[in-house]
N, C-alpha and C positions, 0 to 999 in steps of 0.2 A: 080237466085234463092240463097237464103241467109238460112243460118243453125245456129241454137244454137244446141251443142251437148254435151252433159251430160254423163259422167262415174259415175252411182252410185254404191255404195256399201251397203251392207245391212246384218244384220242377215237373215240367210233364214227363220226362223220360223215367219217374219216379211213380207214376201212377199205377202201372200195374202190380209193384211192390207194397204198393199201400192197399191196394184191394185186396192183395194176399194176406199181408198182416190183419186187416180188418176181419175176414174170413176166419183165420186162424183164432180170432177173439170170439167166436158164434157162442161156447159155450160159456166162457164168460159172462156174456151178455144177459145168459139164461137165469144168473145168479142173482142180477139186478132185480131186486123186490120192486115190483109194481112197474117196472118197464112192458109196456104194451107193444111197441114198436120202434123199430129204428129204421131212418132211411138216409140214405147219401145221394144227393143230386149234383152231377158234373155241371157247373155253369160254364165252364170255360176250359181250355187244354191245361189251366194250371189253377184253377180253383174248384172248390166244391162246398156246398152247406151239407151238414148234416145234420137232423131234426131227430131226437129222442123224446118220446112222449110217455110220459109217466102218469100214474091212476091218481096219484096225491102228492101235494108240493112236499111232505114228508118222505115220502120214498125218494123223489127227485133229490133231496137234500142227503139222504142217507147213502146217494150213490156217488156222489160229489170227490169223495177221496178215493176210492177204487176206480172211478172213471179218470180222475188225476193220474194215478200210477200206470194206468194202461197208456194214457198218451203220452207219458214220459219216456215209456218203451219206443215211442213211435215218433218222438220229436224231432230227430234226426232226417226224417222222411219230410218234414214240413217246412216250409220258408217263415211263415207265422199262421195262428192260431188265434181267433178272436170269439169268445163265448157269451152268451148271452141265455136269460132264463125268462121265461113268460107264462103266463094263463092264457089259456084257450078262452078268446072272447068272442068268437065266430066260427060257424062251420058251415059248409055246404057238402053234401054227399048226394049222388044222383040215385035215385029210388032203385 
């Protein structure tokens, strides 16, 4: 599995608008080939980590342009976005 991980910062009063904008993109996410799941973890009043899991590195790479376009639409809601990419090297799941 391959991952896109974003650390996003925002003004606390924009949180509800950000979540509404993300929810409005649900159908777009369904068009990303190989996207297995996506999560947002709010780590403070002004920061969140997003984690998108793809089945292959190729599918992750192929989604980068569409994802960048989506983020441009939402750019005014964020004070910063840091993006990293990586391969899963360990996993634990409770049986």
